[in-house]
FIPAVEX-791643 format. One record per residue (C-alpha): residue number from 1; chain; y, z, x. Coordinates in steps of 0.1 Angstrom, whole numbers, m for minus. Layout:
<rs>
<r nr="NUM" kette="A" v="Y" w="Z" u="X"/>
...
</rs>
This chain:
<rs>
<r nr="1" kette="A" v="m1156" w="1845" u="1328"/>
<r nr="2" kette="A" v="m1156" w="1813" u="1310"/>
<r nr="3" kette="A" v="m1131" w="1793" u="1296"/>
<r nr="4" kette="A" v="m1099" w="1808" u="1308"/>
<r nr="5" kette="A" v="m1064" w="1791" u="1296"/>
<r nr="6" kette="A" v="m1034" w="1801" u="1309"/>
<r nr="7" kette="A" v="m1000" w="1785" u="1300"/>
<r nr="8" kette="A" v="m982" w="1775" u="1334"/>
<r nr="9" kette="A" v="m953" w="1755" u="1346"/>
<r nr="10" kette="A" v="m948" w="1715" u="1347"/>
<r nr="11" kette="A" v="m957" w="1718" u="1385"/>
<r nr="12" kette="A" v="m977" w="1752" u="1391"/>
<r nr="13" kette="A" v="m993" w="1759" u="1422"/>
<r nr="14" kette="A" v="m1034" w="1765" u="1422"/>
<r nr="15" kette="A" v="m1053" w="1778" u="1450"/>
<r nr="16" kette="A" v="m1091" w="1778" u="1452"/>
<r nr="17" kette="A" v="m1101" w="1802" u="1478"/>
<r nr="18" kette="A" v="m1140" w="1797" u="1478"/>
<r nr="19" kette="A" v="m1161" w="1776" u="1456"/>
<r nr="20" kette="A" v="m1204" w="1783" u="1460"/>
<r nr="21" kette="A" v="m1212" w="1754" u="1441"/>
<r nr="22" kette="A" v="m1195" w="1719" u="1430"/>
<r nr="23" kette="A" v="m1155" w="1717" u="1419"/>
<r nr="24" kette="A" v="m1141" w="1691" u="1393"/>
<r nr="25" kette="A" v="m1100" w="1689" u="1393"/>
<r nr="26" kette="A" v="m1087" w="1667" u="1365"/>
<r nr="27" kette="A" v="m1048" w="1662" u="1359"/>
<r nr="28" kette="A" v="m1034" w="1663" u="1324"/>
<r nr="29" kette="A" v="m1002" w="1662" u="1306"/>
<r nr="30" kette="A" v="m999" w="1701" u="1290"/>
<r nr="31" kette="A" v="m987" w="1726" u="1308"/>
<r nr="32" kette="A" v="m1018" w="1749" u="1304"/>
<r nr="33" kette="A" v="m1042" w="1757" u="1327"/>
<r nr="34" kette="A" v="m1082" w="1756" u="1319"/>
<r nr="35" kette="A" v="m1107" w="1771" u="1341"/>
<r nr="36" kette="A" v="m1142" w="1768" u="1334"/>
<r nr="37" kette="A" v="m1170" w="1780" u="1346"/>
<r nr="38" kette="A" v="m1196" w="1809" u="1353"/>
<r nr="39" kette="A" v="m1186" w="1837" u="1374"/>
<r nr="40" kette="A" v="m1149" w="1824" u="1378"/>
<r nr="41" kette="A" v="m1122" w="1848" u="1386"/>
<r nr="42" kette="A" v="m1086" w="1836" u="1381"/>
<r nr="43" kette="A" v="m1055" w="1858" u="1388"/>
<r nr="44" kette="A" v="m1018" w="1851" u="1385"/>
<r nr="45" kette="A" v="m1000" w="1866" u="1416"/>
<r nr="46" kette="A" v="m967" w="1854" u="1434"/>
<r nr="47" kette="A" v="m983" w="1828" u="1451"/>
<r nr="48" kette="A" v="m996" w="1810" u="1425"/>
<r nr="49" kette="A" v="m1029" w="1809" u="1405"/>
<r nr="50" kette="A" v="m1059" w="1820" u="1423"/>
<r nr="51" kette="A" v="m1095" w="1812" u="1418"/>
<r nr="52" kette="A" v="m1130" w="1818" u="1429"/>
<r nr="53" kette="A" v="m1162" w="1813" u="1414"/>
<r nr="54" kette="A" v="m1199" w="1816" u="1425"/>
<r nr="55" kette="A" v="m1213" w="1785" u="1403"/>
<r nr="56" kette="A" v="m1197" w="1754" u="1392"/>
<r nr="57" kette="A" v="m1160" w="1750" u="1383"/>
<r nr="58" kette="A" v="m1144" w="1728" u="1362"/>
<r nr="59" kette="A" v="m1101" w="1728" u="1363"/>
<r nr="60" kette="A" v="m1078" w="1710" u="1341"/>
<r nr="61" kette="A" v="m1040" w="1713" u="1350"/>
<r nr="62" kette="A" v="m1006" w="1699" u="1350"/>
<r nr="63" kette="A" v="m1013" w="1663" u="1366"/>
<r nr="64" kette="A" v="m979" w="1676" u="1394"/>
<r nr="65" kette="A" v="m992" w="1707" u="1402"/>
<r nr="66" kette="A" v="m999" w="1718" u="1440"/>
<r nr="67" kette="A" v="m1032" w="1720" u="1447"/>
<r nr="68" kette="A" v="m1047" w="1741" u="1477"/>
<r nr="69" kette="A" v="m1088" w="1744" u="1482"/>
<r nr="70" kette="A" v="m1095" w="1767" u="1510"/>
<r nr="71" kette="A" v="m1134" w="1757" u="1512"/>
<r nr="72" kette="A" v="m1156" w="1745" u="1486"/>
<r nr="73" kette="A" v="m1195" w="1746" u="1495"/>
<r nr="74" kette="A" v="m1206" w="1721" u="1476"/>
<r nr="75" kette="A" v="m1190" w="1687" u="1464"/>
<r nr="76" kette="A" v="m1152" w="1685" u="1456"/>
<r nr="77" kette="A" v="m1141" w="1656" u="1426"/>
<r nr="78" kette="A" v="m1102" w="1654" u="1422"/>
<r nr="79" kette="A" v="m1085" w="1628" u="1401"/>
<r nr="80" kette="A" v="m1050" w="1626" u="1381"/>
<r nr="81" kette="A" v="m1032" w="1648" u="1402"/>
<r nr="82" kette="A" v="m1001" w="1636" u="1414"/>
<r nr="83" kette="A" v="m989" w="1669" u="1434"/>
<r nr="84" kette="A" v="m995" w="1682" u="1470"/>
<r nr="85" kette="A" v="m1031" w="1685" u="1476"/>
<r nr="86" kette="A" v="m1041" w="1704" u="1505"/>
<r nr="87" kette="A" v="m1081" w="1706" u="1510"/>
<r nr="88" kette="A" v="m1097" w="1730" u="1544"/>
<r nr="89" kette="A" v="m1131" w="1723" u="1543"/>
<r nr="90" kette="A" v="m1161" w="1711" u="1521"/>
<r nr="91" kette="A" v="m1195" w="1714" u="1527"/>
<r nr="92" kette="A" v="m1208" w="1678" u="1508"/>
<r nr="93" kette="A" v="m1193" w="1651" u="1491"/>
<r nr="94" kette="A" v="m1157" w="1644" u="1483"/>
<r nr="95" kette="A" v="m1143" w="1621" u="1459"/>
<r nr="96" kette="A" v="m1103" w="1618" u="1454"/>
<r nr="97" kette="A" v="m1092" w="1595" u="1427"/>
<r nr="98" kette="A" v="m1053" w="1587" u="1413"/>
<r nr="99" kette="A" v="m1037" w="1615" u="1436"/>
<r nr="100" kette="A" v="m1004" w="1616" u="1454"/>
<r nr="101" kette="A" v="m1005" w="1629" u="1491"/>
<r nr="102" kette="A" v="m1035" w="1646" u="1503"/>
<r nr="103" kette="A" v="m1045" w="1666" u="1537"/>
<r nr="104" kette="A" v="m1081" w="1669" u="1542"/>
<r nr="105" kette="A" v="m1097" w="1694" u="1569"/>
<r nr="106" kette="A" v="m1132" w="1687" u="1573"/>
<r nr="107" kette="A" v="m1156" w="1668" u="1551"/>
<r nr="108" kette="A" v="m1194" w="1672" u="1563"/>
<r nr="109" kette="A" v="m1203" w="1645" u="1540"/>
<r nr="110" kette="A" v="m1185" w="1613" u="1528"/>
<r nr="111" kette="A" v="m1153" w="1609" u="1517"/>
<r nr="112" kette="A" v="m1143" w="1587" u="1492"/>
<r nr="113" kette="A" v="m1104" w="1576" u="1483"/>
<r nr="114" kette="A" v="m1094" w="1552" u="1452"/>
<r nr="115" kette="A" v="m1057" w="1549" u="1450"/>
<r nr="116" kette="A" v="m1038" w="1572" u="1463"/>
<r nr="117" kette="A" v="m1000" w="1573" u="1461"/>
<r nr="118" kette="A" v="m990" w="1594" u="1491"/>
<r nr="119" kette="A" v="m997" w="1600" u="1526"/>
<r nr="120" kette="A" v="m1035" w="1608" u="1528"/>
<r nr="121" kette="A" v="m1043" w="1630" u="1562"/>
<r nr="122" kette="A" v="m1075" w="1631" u="1570"/>
<r nr="123" kette="A" v="m1088" w="1655" u="1603"/>
<r nr="124" kette="A" v="m1126" w="1649" u="1602"/>
<r nr="125" kette="A" v="m1157" w="1635" u="1582"/>
<r nr="126" kette="A" v="m1197" w="1643" u="1592"/>
<r nr="127" kette="A" v="m1203" w="1611" u="1571"/>
<r nr="128" kette="A" v="m1184" w="1577" u="1557"/>
<r nr="129" kette="A" v="m1147" w="1572" u="1549"/>
<r nr="130" kette="A" v="m1141" w="1549" u="1520"/>
<r nr="131" kette="A" v="m1106" w="1539" u="1512"/>
<r nr="132" kette="A" v="m1088" w="1518" u="1486"/>
<r nr="133" kette="A" v="m1056" w="1512" u="1472"/>
<r nr="134" kette="A" v="m1038" w="1538" u="1491"/>
<r nr="135" kette="A" v="m1006" w="1543" u="1505"/>
<r nr="136" kette="A" v="m1006" w="1556" u="1544"/>
<r nr="137" kette="A" v="m1035" w="1570" u="1559"/>
<r nr="138" kette="A" v="m1044" w="1589" u="1592"/>
<r nr="139" kette="A" v="m1073" w="1594" u="1604"/>
<r nr="140" kette="A" v="m1085" w="1620" u="1627"/>
<r nr="141" kette="A" v="m1126" w="1623" u="1640"/>
<r nr="142" kette="A" v="m1151" w="1603" u="1615"/>
<r nr="143" kette="A" v="m1187" w="1606" u="1625"/>
<r nr="144" kette="A" v="m1202" w="1576" u="1604"/>
<r nr="145" kette="A" v="m1185" w="1540" u="1590"/>
<r nr="146" kette="A" v="m1150" w="1533" u="1575"/>
<r nr="147" kette="A" v="m1141" w="1507" u="1548"/>
<r nr="148" kette="A" v="m1113" w="1499" u="1538"/>
<r nr="149" kette="A" v="m1094" w="1476" u="1508"/>
<r nr="150" kette="A" v="m1063" w="1466" u="1498"/>
<r nr="151" kette="A" v="m1043" w="1494" u="1514"/>
<r nr="152" kette="A" v="m1005" w="1495" u="1509"/>
<r nr="153" kette="A" v="m995" w="1514" u="1539"/>
<r nr="154" kette="A" v="m1002" w="1520" u="1575"/>
<r nr="155" kette="A" v="m1034" w="1529" u="1588"/>
<r nr="156" kette="A" v="m1036" w="1553" u="1621"/>
<r nr="157" kette="A" v="m1070" w="1562" u="1634"/>
<r nr="158" kette="A" v="m1080" w="1582" u="1663"/>
<r nr="159" kette="A" v="m1116" w="1578" u="1669"/>
<r nr="160" kette="A" v="m1146" w="1564" u="1646"/>
<r nr="161" kette="A" v="m1179" w="1565" u="1654"/>
<r nr="162" kette="A" v="m1194" w="1543" u="1633"/>
<r nr="163" kette="A" v="m1183" w="1507" u="1620"/>
<r nr="164" kette="A" v="m1149" w="1498" u="1606"/>
<r nr="165" kette="A" v="m1143" w="1469" u="1585"/>
<r nr="166" kette="A" v="m1109" w="1464" u="1569"/>
<r nr="167" kette="A" v="m1098" w="1440" u="1542"/>
<r nr="168" kette="A" v="m1065" w="1436" u="1532"/>
<r nr="169" kette="A" v="m1038" w="1461" u="1546"/>
<r nr="170" kette="A" v="m1000" w="1458" u="1540"/>
<r nr="171" kette="A" v="m990" w="1479" u="1569"/>
<r nr="172" kette="A" v="m995" w="1484" u="1604"/>
<r nr="173" kette="A" v="m1030" w="1491" u="1620"/>
<r nr="174" kette="A" v="m1030" w="1513" u="1650"/>
<r nr="175" kette="A" v="m1066" w="1522" u="1661"/>
<r nr="176" kette="A" v="m1080" w="1545" u="1688"/>
<r nr="177" kette="A" v="m1116" w="1541" u="1700"/>
<r nr="178" kette="A" v="m1140" w="1525" u="1677"/>
<r nr="179" kette="A" v="m1179" w="1534" u="1693"/>
<r nr="180" kette="A" v="m1195" w="1502" u="1671"/>
<r nr="181" kette="A" v="m1180" w="1468" u="1656"/>
<r nr="182" kette="A" v="m1148" w="1462" u="1641"/>
<r nr="183" kette="A" v="m1139" w="1436" u="1613"/>
<r nr="184" kette="A" v="m1104" w="1433" u="1605"/>
<r nr="185" kette="A" v="m1093" w="1405" u="1575"/>
<r nr="186" kette="A" v="m1058" w="1401" u="1555"/>
<r nr="187" kette="A" v="m1038" w="1426" u="1581"/>
<r nr="188" kette="A" v="m998" w="1423" u="1571"/>
<r nr="189" kette="A" v="m991" w="1441" u="1600"/>
<r nr="190" kette="A" v="m991" w="1449" u="1636"/>
<r nr="191" kette="A" v="m1026" w="1452" u="1651"/>
<r nr="192" kette="A" v="m1030" w="1475" u="1680"/>
<r nr="193" kette="A" v="m1068" w="1486" u="1688"/>
<r nr="194" kette="A" v="m1071" w="1507" u="1721"/>
<r nr="195" kette="A" v="m1111" w="1506" u="1725"/>
<r nr="196" kette="A" v="m1132" w="1490" u="1706"/>
<r nr="197" kette="A" v="m1169" w="1494" u="1724"/>
<r nr="198" kette="A" v="m1186" w="1472" u="1699"/>
<r nr="199" kette="A" v="m1176" w="1437" u="1687"/>
<r nr="200" kette="A" v="m1147" w="1426" u="1675"/>
<r nr="201" kette="A" v="m1141" w="1402" u="1646"/>
<r nr="202" kette="A" v="m1101" w="1392" u="1633"/>
<r nr="203" kette="A" v="m1089" w="1371" u="1609"/>
<r nr="204" kette="A" v="m1053" w="1357" u="1613"/>
<r nr="205" kette="A" v="m1026" w="1349" u="1607"/>
<r nr="206" kette="A" v="m1006" w="1380" u="1617"/>
<r nr="207" kette="A" v="m973" w="1393" u="1610"/>
<r nr="208" kette="A" v="m949" w="1383" u="1640"/>
<r nr="209" kette="A" v="m948" w="1407" u="1666"/>
<r nr="210" kette="A" v="m968" w="1423" u="1693"/>
<r nr="211" kette="A" v="m1006" w="1424" u="1686"/>
<r nr="212" kette="A" v="m1032" w="1442" u="1711"/>
<r nr="213" kette="A" v="m1068" w="1443" u="1711"/>
<r nr="214" kette="A" v="m1093" w="1454" u="1740"/>
<r nr="215" kette="A" v="m1128" w="1454" u="1734"/>
<r nr="216" kette="A" v="m1161" w="1463" u="1754"/>
<r nr="217" kette="A" v="m1184" w="1435" u="1742"/>
<r nr="218" kette="A" v="m1177" w="1404" u="1727"/>
<r nr="219" kette="A" v="m1143" w="1395" u="1705"/>
<r nr="220" kette="A" v="m1142" w="1365" u="1679"/>
<r nr="221" kette="A" v="m1110" w="1355" u="1663"/>
<r nr="222" kette="A" v="m1105" w="1330" u="1636"/>
<r nr="223" kette="A" v="m1073" w="1317" u="1631"/>
<r nr="224" kette="A" v="m1056" w="1291" u="1611"/>
<r nr="225" kette="A" v="m1046" w="1260" u="1633"/>
<r nr="226" kette="A" v="m1011" w="1257" u="1614"/>
<r nr="227" kette="A" v="m1002" w="1294" u="1618"/>
<r nr="228" kette="A" v="m977" w="1297" u="1649"/>
<r nr="229" kette="A" v="m993" w="1321" u="1676"/>
<r nr="230" kette="A" v="m987" w="1332" u="1711"/>
<r nr="231" kette="A" v="m1017" w="1344" u="1731"/>
<r nr="232" kette="A" v="m1031" w="1358" u="1762"/>
<r nr="233" kette="A" v="m1067" w="1360" u="1763"/>
<r nr="234" kette="A" v="m1086" w="1377" u="1793"/>
<r nr="235" kette="A" v="m1126" w="1378" u="1794"/>
<r nr="236" kette="A" v="m1155" w="1370" u="1820"/>
<r nr="237" kette="A" v="m1159" w="1340" u="1797"/>
<r nr="238" kette="A" v="m1135" w="1327" u="1771"/>
<r nr="239" kette="A" v="m1146" w="1297" u="1748"/>
<r nr="240" kette="A" v="m1116" w="1279" u="1731"/>
<r nr="241" kette="A" v="m1121" w="1256" u="1698"/>
<r nr="242" kette="A" v="m1083" w="1261" u="1688"/>
<r nr="243" kette="A" v="m1058" w="1231" u="1691"/>
<r nr="244" kette="A" v="m1038" w="1255" u="1716"/>
<r nr="245" kette="A" v="m1007" w="1237" u="1731"/>
<r nr="246" kette="A" v="m998" w="1244" u="1769"/>
<r nr="247" kette="A" v="m1029" w="1261" u="1782"/>
<r nr="248" kette="A" v="m1031" w="1273" u="1812"/>
<r nr="249" kette="A" v="m1067" w="1288" u="1824"/>
<r nr="250" kette="A" v="m1078" w="1305" u="1855"/>
<r nr="251" kette="A" v="m1094" w="1342" u="1866"/>
<r nr="252" kette="A" v="m1106" w="1353" u="1833"/>
<r nr="253" kette="A" v="m1075" w="1344" u="1818"/>
<r nr="254" kette="A" v="m1068" w="1318" u="1794"/>
<r nr="255" kette="A" v="m1027" w="1315" u="1778"/>
<r nr="256" kette="A" v="m1014" w="1290" u="1754"/>
<r nr="257" kette="A" v="m996" w="1289" u="1719"/>
<r nr="258" kette="A" v="m998" w="1272" u="1682"/>
<r nr="259" kette="A" v="m958" w="1258" u="1673"/>
<r nr="260" kette="A" v="m931" w="1284" u="1681"/>
<r nr="261" kette="A" v="m926" w="1314" u="1676"/>
<r nr="262" kette="A" v="m950" w="1337" u="1652"/>
<r nr="263" kette="A" v="m977" w="1365" u="1665"/>
<r nr="264" kette="A" v="m980" w="1375" u="1701"/>
<r nr="265" kette="A" v="m1016" w="1382" u="1708"/>
<r nr="266" kette="A" v="m1031" w="1400" u="1735"/>
<r nr="267" kette="A" v="m1067" w="1398" u="1737"/>
<r nr="268" kette="A" v="m1093" w="1412" u="1760"/>
<r nr="269" kette="A" v="m1129" w="1418" u="1762"/>
<r nr="270" kette="A" v="m1158" w="1432" u="1785"/>
<r nr="271" kette="A" v="m1180" w="1407" u="1771"/>
<r nr="272" kette="A" v="m1169" w="1370" u="1756"/>
<r nr="273" kette="A" v="m1137" w="1357" u="1734"/>
<r nr="274" kette="A" v="m1142" w="1332" u="1707"/>
<r nr="275" kette="A" v="m1110" w="1315" u="1696"/>
<r nr="276" kette="A" v="m1119" w="1294" u="1668"/>
<r nr="277" kette="A" v="m1103" w="1277" u="1637"/>
<r nr="278" kette="A" v="m1105" w="1301" u="1605"/>
<r nr="279" kette="A" v="m1128" w="1280" u="1590"/>
<r nr="280" kette="A" v="m1164" w="1288" u="1597"/>
<r nr="281" kette="A" v="m1180" w="1254" u="1610"/>
<r nr="282" kette="A" v="m1160" w="1232" u="1626"/>
<r nr="283" kette="A" v="m1164" w="1198" u="1618"/>
<r nr="284" kette="A" v="m1164" w="1183" u="1654"/>
<r nr="285" kette="A" v="m1194" w="1202" u="1662"/>
<r nr="286" kette="A" v="m1212" w="1176" u="1645"/>
<r nr="287" kette="A" v="m1190" w="1144" u="1641"/>
<r nr="288" kette="A" v="m1212" w="1123" u="1668"/>
<r nr="289" kette="A" v="m1240" w="1099" u="1664"/>
<r nr="290" kette="A" v="m1274" w="1106" u="1676"/>
<r nr="291" kette="A" v="m1289" w="1071" u="1692"/>
<r nr="292" kette="A" v="m1323" w="1078" u="1715"/>
<r nr="293" kette="A" v="m1350" w="1051" u="1714"/>
<r nr="294" kette="A" v="m1364" w="1050" u="1680"/>
<r nr="295" kette="A" v="m1339" w="1077" u="1665"/>
<r nr="296" kette="A" v="m1311" w="1063" u="1647"/>
<r nr="297" kette="A" v="m1292" w="1092" u="1630"/>
<r nr="298" kette="A" v="m1257" w="1093" u="1620"/>
<r nr="299" kette="A" v="m1247" w="1124" u="1621"/>
<r nr="300" kette="A" v="m1209" w="1119" u="1613"/>
<r nr="301" kette="A" v="m1196" w="1138" u="1586"/>
<r nr="302" kette="A" v="m1226" w="1161" u="1583"/>
<r nr="303" kette="A" v="m1207" w="1190" u="1596"/>
<r nr="304" kette="A" v="m1181" w="1188" u="1569"/>
<r nr="305" kette="A" v="m1209" w="1191" u="1544"/>
<r nr="306" kette="A" v="m1228" w="1218" u="1562"/>
<r nr="307" kette="A" v="m1196" w="1239" u="1567"/>
<r nr="308" kette="A" v="m1184" w="1234" u="1532"/>
<r nr="309" kette="A" v="m1222" w="1244" u="1520"/>
<r nr="310" kette="A" v="m1221" w="1276" u="1541"/>
<r nr="311" kette="A" v="m1187" w="1288" u="1533"/>
<r nr="312" kette="A" v="m1188" w="1283" u="1497"/>
<r nr="313" kette="A" v="m1222" w="1302" u="1495"/>
<r nr="314" kette="A" v="m1210" w="1329" u="1515"/>
<r nr="315" kette="A" v="m1178" w="1331" u="1495"/>
<r nr="316" kette="A" v="m1202" w="1333" u="1463"/>
<r nr="317" kette="A" v="m1223" w="1362" u="1482"/>
<r nr="318" kette="A" v="m1190" w="1383" u="1488"/>
<r nr="319" kette="A" v="m1178" w="1378" u="1452"/>
<r nr="320" kette="A" v="m1212" w="1387" u="1436"/>
<r nr="321" kette="A" v="m1213" w="1419" u="1460"/>
<r nr="322" kette="A" v="m1182" w="1431" u="1449"/>
<r nr="323" kette="A" v="m1189" w="1426" u="1414"/>
<r nr="324" kette="A" v="m1218" w="1447" u="1417"/>
<r nr="325" kette="A" v="m1199" w="1473" u="1437"/>
<r nr="326" kette="A" v="m1181" w="1474" u="1406"/>
<r nr="327" kette="A" v="m1205" w="1479" u="1384"/>
<r nr="328" kette="A" v="m1226" w="1505" u="1402"/>
<r nr="329" kette="A" v="m1196" w="1526" u="1405"/>
<r nr="330" kette="A" v="m1193" w="1526" u="1369"/>
<r nr="331" kette="A" v="m1228" w="1534" u="1363"/>
<r nr="332" kette="A" v="m1236" w="1555" u="1396"/>
<r nr="333" kette="A" v="m1203" w="1567" u="1402"/>
<r nr="334" kette="A" v="m1182" w="1559" u="1432"/>
<r nr="335" kette="A" v="m1200" w="1582" u="1463"/>
<r nr="336" kette="A" v="m1233" w="1556" u="1456"/>
<r nr="337" kette="A" v="m1208" w="1527" u="1453"/>
<r nr="338" kette="A" v="m1192" w="1534" u="1483"/>
<r nr="339" kette="A" v="m1225" w="1533" u="1503"/>
<r nr="340" kette="A" v="m1239" w="1504" u="1486"/>
<r nr="341" kette="A" v="m1205" w="1482" u="1494"/>
<r nr="342" kette="A" v="m1206" w="1495" u="1534"/>
<r nr="343" kette="A" v="m1242" w="1489" u="1535"/>
<r nr="344" kette="A" v="m1238" w="1452" u="1518"/>
<r nr="345" kette="A" v="m1209" w="1443" u="1537"/>
<r nr="346" kette="A" v="m1226" w="1451" u="1570"/>
<r nr="347" kette="A" v="m1251" w="1428" u="1558"/>
<r nr="348" kette="A" v="m1230" w="1400" u="1550"/>
<r nr="349" kette="A" v="m1212" w="1403" u="1585"/>
<r nr="350" kette="A" v="m1249" w="1397" u="1604"/>
<r nr="351" kette="A" v="m1256" w="1369" u="1577"/>
<r nr="352" kette="A" v="m1224" w="1355" u="1592"/>
<r nr="353" kette="A" v="m1232" w="1358" u="1628"/>
<r nr="354" kette="A" v="m1263" w="1344" u="1618"/>
<r nr="355" kette="A" v="m1248" w="1311" u="1609"/>
<r nr="356" kette="A" v="m1226" w="1312" u="1637"/>
<r nr="357" kette="A" v="m1256" w="1317" u="1664"/>
<r nr="358" kette="A" v="m1276" w="1290" u="1647"/>
<r nr="359" kette="A" v="m1249" w="1266" u="1650"/>
<r nr="360" kette="A" v="m1239" w="1276" u="1683"/>
<r nr="361" kette="A" v="m1277" w="1262" u="1697"/>
<r nr="362" kette="A" v="m1270" w="1233" u="1679"/>
<r nr="363" kette="A" v="m1242" w="1227" u="1697"/>
<r nr="364" kette="A" v="m1256" w="1235" u="1730"/>
<r nr="365" kette="A" v="m1290" w="1214" u="1719"/>
<r nr="366" kette="A" v="m1267" w="1185" u="1710"/>
<r nr="367" kette="A" v="m1251" w="1186" u="1747"/>
<r nr="368" kette="A" v="m1284" w="1188" u="1761"/>
<r nr="369" kette="A" v="m1293" w="1156" u="1740"/>
<r nr="370" kette="A" v="m1264" w="1139" u="1749"/>
<r nr="371" kette="A" v="m1268" w="1140" u="1788"/>
<r nr="372" kette="A" v="m1302" w="1133" u="1789"/>
<r nr="373" kette="A" v="m1292" w="1101" u="1770"/>
<r nr="374" kette="A" v="m1268" w="1091" u="1797"/>
<r nr="375" kette="A" v="m1291" w="1097" u="1822"/>
<r nr="376" kette="A" v="m1312" w="1069" u="1838"/>
<r nr="377" kette="A" v="m1346" w="1061" u="1822"/>
<r nr="378" kette="A" v="m1374" w="1082" u="1837"/>
<r nr="379" kette="A" v="m1409" w="1068" u="1840"/>
<r nr="380" kette="A" v="m1424" w="1104" u="1824"/>
<r nr="381" kette="A" v="m1429" w="1104" u="1785"/>
<r nr="382" kette="A" v="m1399" w="1122" u="1768"/>
<r nr="383" kette="A" v="m1406" w="1155" u="1750"/>
<r nr="384" kette="A" v="m1407" w="1150" u="1715"/>
<r nr="385" kette="A" v="m1375" w="1163" u="1702"/>
<r nr="386" kette="A" v="m1369" w="1194" u="1678"/>
<r nr="387" kette="A" v="m1375" w="1187" u="1641"/>
<r nr="388" kette="A" v="m1336" w="1192" u="1627"/>
<r nr="389" kette="A" v="m1332" w="1215" u="1599"/>
<r nr="390" kette="A" v="m1320" w="1196" u="1566"/>
<r nr="391" kette="A" v="m1288" w="1214" u="1547"/>
<r nr="392" kette="A" v="m1312" w="1214" u="1518"/>
<r nr="393" kette="A" v="m1337" w="1238" u="1538"/>
<r nr="394" kette="A" v="m1305" w="1257" u="1550"/>
<r nr="395" kette="A" v="m1292" w="1264" u="1519"/>
<r nr="396" kette="A" v="m1324" w="1278" u="1505"/>
<r nr="397" kette="A" v="m1333" w="1306" u="1532"/>
<r nr="398" kette="A" v="m1293" w="1312" u="1525"/>
<r nr="399" kette="A" v="m1307" w="1316" u="1487"/>
<r nr="400" kette="A" v="m1336" w="1339" u="1497"/>
<r nr="401" kette="A" v="m1312" w="1364" u="1520"/>
<r nr="402" kette="A" v="m1286" w="1367" u="1493"/>
<r nr="403" kette="A" v="m1316" w="1376" u="1467"/>
<r nr="404" kette="A" v="m1328" w="1404" u="1493"/>
<r nr="405" kette="A" v="m1361" w="1382" u="1496"/>
<r nr="406" kette="A" v="m1359" w="1381" u="1529"/>
<r nr="407" kette="A" v="m1336" w="1399" u="1555"/>
<r nr="408" kette="A" v="m1309" w="1383" u="1581"/>
<r nr="409" kette="A" v="m1336" w="1390" u="1613"/>
<r nr="410" kette="A" v="m1362" w="1372" u="1589"/>
<r nr="411" kette="A" v="m1335" w="1343" u="1579"/>
<r nr="412" kette="A" v="m1333" w="1338" u="1620"/>
<r nr="413" kette="A" v="m1370" w="1336" u="1622"/>
<r nr="414" kette="A" v="m1373" w="1309" u="1596"/>
<r nr="415" kette="A" v="m1347" w="1286" u="1613"/>
<r nr="416" kette="A" v="m1360" w="1290" u="1642"/>
<r nr="417" kette="A" v="m1400" w="1284" u="1628"/>
<r nr="418" kette="A" v="m1387" w="1252" u="1613"/>
<r nr="419" kette="A" v="m1372" w="1232" u="1644"/>
<r nr="420" kette="A" v="m1404" w="1240" u="1660"/>
</rs>
């Protein structure tokens, strides 16, 4: 039957027992339940309105309704429903917009949450998860990537098989096992990572209190030099560029602090730990004079210029990516937009890593040059130094990377080729 209209209360109970195709549920202000679709049955019982359907189902109901969806064989979309939402199993994608509290069982493809006022509990997702403007969130096992932005509460994660990228979390972040890379920015609460099996990138500052992060690969902490903190770092290799006070080093451990009080960080990694100012490039990397025979190149101040240009370029890239994501969401839907946003964020992170690696190589080369300059003259003719890549050339490569003309690997190869 199609086009059924039933009078209800302001907060009815609606149970979708089984839907063989797509399900769309929209909340509205009228105390009326409207069900449209082919081969749809609606029964009013003591437990609530029972709905089953062989084809697509579209439902309009009071916004405060309590909804239970036991099984949906294809996509599920729920919009504008502030009552409690319970979902058992969905065989394809799930999109939730402007909802209250939600409890999700198993989703076989991707899950998108946009604006949730209550607690969102998710047991298992086979694909990716995209969260934005949500309150408290609890994640069980996620087999794909997870991205979260503008989260207004706490986040608890059991296990993520892919990457995790968080930007803007008002509450605490408690992470279990993350199998790939972790990127954390703008976290206002306490951060705890039990086991990160990939690289970890953390941007401070963080709130006062104890923060513990453990990873099996490299951990990079970028921290504002003006923000107070207490630090304990443990790793086979620790590289510190922060102006820490009362530093104690030895046996793969470093302790120190910035100012008094602040966050208490305990970091451990099986790879490297890199501690650096929040700025991408530190001016001291380039603040020196190069003088070797016929060469007399003043390098002071070049670090500032390159740092400023690179940071501005990456800022523009991220702004454009955010704008493109919003436009794609309006035109092609949140499902496609979330995939684009996850991929674009990952590419931007890789671009930053390429820039950092290039600067690290430059630092090593410059140290070697200093050592050669301090050594006694050798009768053997010196090897011609590598050609320095100009800031303009680097900017051109970044612009090509931004426009998608080249990828990250190709950009790295171009930088290497220009040095030859």
